[in-house]
LOLUMZA-173998 format. One record per residue (C-alpha): x, y, z; residue in one letter; residue number from 1. Coordinates in steps of 0.05 Angstrom, whole numbers, plus 32768, in hexadecimal, padded with zeros to 4 digits. Layout:
<sites>
<site xx="X" yy="Y" zz="Z" residu="A" num="NUM"/>
...
</sites>
This chain:
<sites>
<site xx="8000" yy="8003" zz="7FFF" residu="X" num="1"/>
<site xx="8037" yy="8038" zz="8016" residu="X" num="2"/>
<site xx="805A" yy="802B" zz="7FCE" residu="X" num="3"/>
<site xx="8018" yy="803A" zz="7FAC" residu="X" num="4"/>
<site xx="8013" yy="8077" zz="7FD3" residu="X" num="5"/>
<site xx="805D" yy="808F" zz="7FC0" residu="X" num="6"/>
<site xx="8052" yy="807A" zz="7F7A" residu="X" num="7"/>
<site xx="8011" yy="80A1" zz="7F7A" residu="X" num="8"/>
<site xx="802B" yy="80DD" zz="7F98" residu="X" num="9"/>
<site xx="8063" yy="80DE" zz="7F65" residu="X" num="10"/>
<site xx="8032" yy="80E0" zz="7F2B" residu="X" num="11"/>
<site xx="800D" yy="810C" zz="7F45" residu="X" num="12"/>
<site xx="8042" yy="8140" zz="7F54" residu="X" num="13"/>
<site xx="8062" yy="8135" zz="7F0E" residu="X" num="14"/>
<site xx="801D" yy="8140" zz="7EEF" residu="X" num="15"/>
<site xx="801F" yy="8183" zz="7F1A" residu="X" num="16"/>
<site xx="805D" yy="8198" zz="7F07" residu="X" num="17"/>
<site xx="8052" yy="8187" zz="7EB7" residu="X" num="18"/>
<site xx="8048" yy="81C9" zz="7E90" residu="X" num="19"/>
<site xx="8013" yy="81C9" zz="7E56" residu="X" num="20"/>
<site xx="8029" yy="81C9" zz="7E0D" residu="X" num="21"/>
<site xx="8018" yy="81F8" zz="7DEC" residu="X" num="22"/>
<site xx="8002" yy="8207" zz="7DA9" residu="X" num="23"/>
<site xx="8013" yy="823D" zz="7D78" residu="X" num="24"/>
<site xx="7FF3" yy="824A" zz="7D3F" residu="X" num="25"/>
<site xx="8001" yy="821E" zz="7D05" residu="X" num="26"/>
<site xx="8016" yy="8254" zz="7CD5" residu="X" num="27"/>
<site xx="805E" yy="8253" zz="7D09" residu="X" num="28"/>
<site xx="8069" yy="8210" zz="7CEF" residu="X" num="29"/>
<site xx="8063" yy="8212" zz="7CA2" residu="X" num="30"/>
<site xx="809A" yy="822C" zz="7C73" residu="X" num="31"/>
<site xx="808F" yy="8270" zz="7C58" residu="X" num="32"/>
<site xx="807E" yy="8278" zz="7C15" residu="X" num="33"/>
<site xx="808C" yy="82B4" zz="7BE9" residu="X" num="34"/>
<site xx="8059" yy="82AA" zz="7BB9" residu="X" num="35"/>
<site xx="8061" yy="82B1" zz="7B67" residu="X" num="36"/>
<site xx="8051" yy="82FE" zz="7B67" residu="X" num="37"/>
<site xx="8089" yy="832F" zz="7B5C" residu="X" num="38"/>
<site xx="807E" yy="8360" zz="7B96" residu="X" num="39"/>
<site xx="80B3" yy="8367" zz="7BCC" residu="X" num="40"/>
<site xx="8086" yy="8375" zz="7C07" residu="X" num="41"/>
<site xx="80B4" yy="8376" zz="7C44" residu="X" num="42"/>
<site xx="809B" yy="8341" zz="7C74" residu="X" num="43"/>
<site xx="80AD" yy="830B" zz="7CB5" residu="X" num="44"/>
<site xx="80A1" yy="82C1" zz="7CB0" residu="X" num="45"/>
<site xx="80B4" yy="8295" zz="7CF2" residu="X" num="46"/>
<site xx="80E9" yy="8264" zz="7CE4" residu="X" num="47"/>
<site xx="80E1" yy="8222" zz="7D0A" residu="X" num="48"/>
<site xx="812F" yy="820E" zz="7D08" residu="X" num="49"/>
<site xx="814B" yy="825A" zz="7D29" residu="X" num="50"/>
<site xx="810C" yy="825D" zz="7D4D" residu="X" num="51"/>
<site xx="8111" yy="82AC" zz="7D31" residu="X" num="52"/>
<site xx="80DF" yy="82D6" zz="7D0F" residu="X" num="53"/>
<site xx="8104" yy="82E5" zz="7CD1" residu="X" num="54"/>
<site xx="80FF" yy="8315" zz="7C91" residu="X" num="55"/>
<site xx="80EF" yy="8309" zz="7C52" residu="X" num="56"/>
<site xx="80CA" yy="8320" zz="7C11" residu="X" num="57"/>
<site xx="8086" yy="8311" zz="7C01" residu="X" num="58"/>
<site xx="8072" yy="830E" zz="7BB8" residu="X" num="59"/>
<site xx="802C" yy="8330" zz="7BC8" residu="X" num="60"/>
<site xx="8002" yy="82FC" zz="7BAF" residu="X" num="61"/>
<site xx="7FF7" yy="82B0" zz="7BC8" residu="X" num="62"/>
<site xx="8023" yy="8295" zz="7C00" residu="X" num="63"/>
<site xx="800F" yy="827F" zz="7C40" residu="X" num="64"/>
<site xx="8006" yy="8294" zz="7C85" residu="X" num="65"/>
<site xx="804E" yy="8290" zz="7CA5" residu="X" num="66"/>
<site xx="804D" yy="82D7" zz="7C87" residu="X" num="67"/>
<site xx="804A" yy="8311" zz="7CB9" residu="X" num="68"/>
<site xx="804E" yy="8368" zz="7CAD" residu="X" num="69"/>
<site xx="8076" yy="8375" zz="7CED" residu="X" num="70"/>
<site xx="80AB" yy="834D" zz="7D0F" residu="X" num="71"/>
<site xx="808D" yy="8357" zz="7D54" residu="X" num="72"/>
<site xx="804C" yy="833A" zz="7D3C" residu="X" num="73"/>
<site xx="8071" yy="82FB" zz="7D22" residu="X" num="74"/>
<site xx="808D" yy="82F3" zz="7D67" residu="X" num="75"/>
<site xx="804C" yy="82F9" zz="7D8A" residu="X" num="76"/>
<site xx="8026" yy="82C3" zz="7D63" residu="X" num="77"/>
<site xx="8067" yy="8292" zz="7D67" residu="X" num="78"/>
<site xx="807E" yy="82A5" zz="7DAF" residu="X" num="79"/>
<site xx="8074" yy="825C" zz="7DC5" residu="X" num="80"/>
<site xx="809F" yy="8241" zz="7D8F" residu="X" num="81"/>
<site xx="80CD" yy="8272" zz="7DA2" residu="X" num="82"/>
<site xx="80DA" yy="825D" zz="7DE6" residu="X" num="83"/>
<site xx="80DF" yy="8210" zz="7DDE" residu="X" num="84"/>
<site xx="811D" yy="81F9" zz="7DD7" residu="X" num="85"/>
<site xx="813E" yy="81DD" zz="7D93" residu="X" num="86"/>
<site xx="8137" yy="8197" zz="7D87" residu="X" num="87"/>
</sites>
């Protein structure tokens, strides 16, 4: 009985200490797309490898949602990924 209580206490403490996984928006995880058009809109995308928001030029059409007008907005939306340790 006492080993059960000890095991139960360890499991409860471990569960309480565990941090919930934060799931940032999917747009933080996809590769940026410049799109087929030829405009040179200055934008930012979240780079999963460097875990930073980086500059790129958006063509002005199509592309995807890993595209932010302001670097601060990119950092705000993808903050949880920025704080995770690289694997």
